[in-house]
KOLVO-680905 format. One record per residue (C-alpha): z, y, x; residue in one letter. Coordinates in steps of 0.5 Angstrom, whole numbers, plus 500, padded with zeros to 3 digits. Layout:
ZYXA ...
This chain:
742821941X 744828943X 749827937X 751821939X 753824946X 756830943X 761825939X 762820945X 764826949X 768829944X 772823943X 772822951X 775829952X 780828946X 783822949X 783824956X 787830953X 792826949X 793821955X 790815951X 789810957X 787803953X 782805947X 778800943X 772800939X 771796933X 767795927X 767791920X 761787921X 756785927X 751790925X 753796928X 752800935X 759799937X 758797944X 753802945X 758808943X 764804947X 759805953X 757812952X 765814951X 766810958X 761814961X 763820959X 770819961X 767817968X 763823969X 770827968X 772823974X 776818972X 776811974X 774807968X 774799966X 769797960X 772790958X 767787953X 770782949X 765782944X 762776946X 755774944X 755767946X 757761943X 764758945X 762754951X 765747951X 765745958X 761739960X 763739967X 768734970X 773740972X 774745966X 772752967X 778756965X 777763969X 777768963X 773773966X 767774969X 767778976X 768785975X 761788976X 761796978X 755799975X 749802979X 751809976X 758808979X 761811972X 765805970X 766798972X 765792967X 768786965X 766781960X 770775957X 768768959X 769765953X 770757953X 774752949X 779753954X 780760955X 779762947X 786761946X 788766952X 784772948X 787771942X 794772945X 796779945X 802778950X 797775955X 792781953X 797786954X 800784960X 793783963X 790790961X 797793964X 795790970X 788793970X 791800968X 794800975X 787801978X 784804972X 785811969X 783808962X 781802960X 776801954X 775795950X 769793946X 771789941X 768783936X 767785929X 773785924X 770781918X 764777917X 766774924X 763768926X 768762926X 767761934X 768768936X 774771939X 779774934X 779782934X 786783932X 789780938X 786785942X 786791937X 794790937X 795792944X 790798944X 794805944X 788807939X 782804936X 776807933X 772804927X 765804927X 762804920X 754805920X 752807912X 748802909X 750796913X 758797912X 760797905X 766802902X 770795901X 769793908X 771799911X 778799906X 779791908X 778793916X 783799915X 788794911X 787789917X 788794922X 794797919X 797790918X 797789925X 800796926X 794798930X 793806931X 786808928X 785814932X 778815929X 772813924X 765814926X 760814921X 753812923X 749816917X 742814919X 739811925X 741816931X 746821927X 753820927X 759823924X 766823927X 770823920X 777823923X 780824930X 787825932X 787829938X 795831938X 800826938X 
């Protein structure tokens, strides 16, 4: 885990220096440590004294079909401030009514631009790019609004073809991939590529 913390801090520091304010973390498939690593980078930035919002769009629940007389249309659960005070967390409230909003990059861009008035940096924990369940959110809409994306790739779980396909999808959406984090074996990672300068 020390190697993970070191890599998280490396990414945090490089993006603070670069001035990146909206960063996404994504993986080709669901079998990765994307959420954990996104949180570690967010906490490292919080320890640097920045006000951080970690937005979880990697919803694990099925799309909820509202059965109430009045549909639930609030797209986000209330912001929760973590007890350690390093970051605030926001989670997607995925319902049949809100799913189209999350798949609209114009709406997402506007929403997170508003959040950047309050927060120094916003980090998005995104759903997997490929082999995603049909009822989850589309990752490319959110990835396309980020200033930089870090692609998480655990070896032995993600194939070279899946990494190549993921990079093709991100390139087609004109996403700026700033890093590739390879989990070589449980507990050890390597930052493969990281753009530190503009």
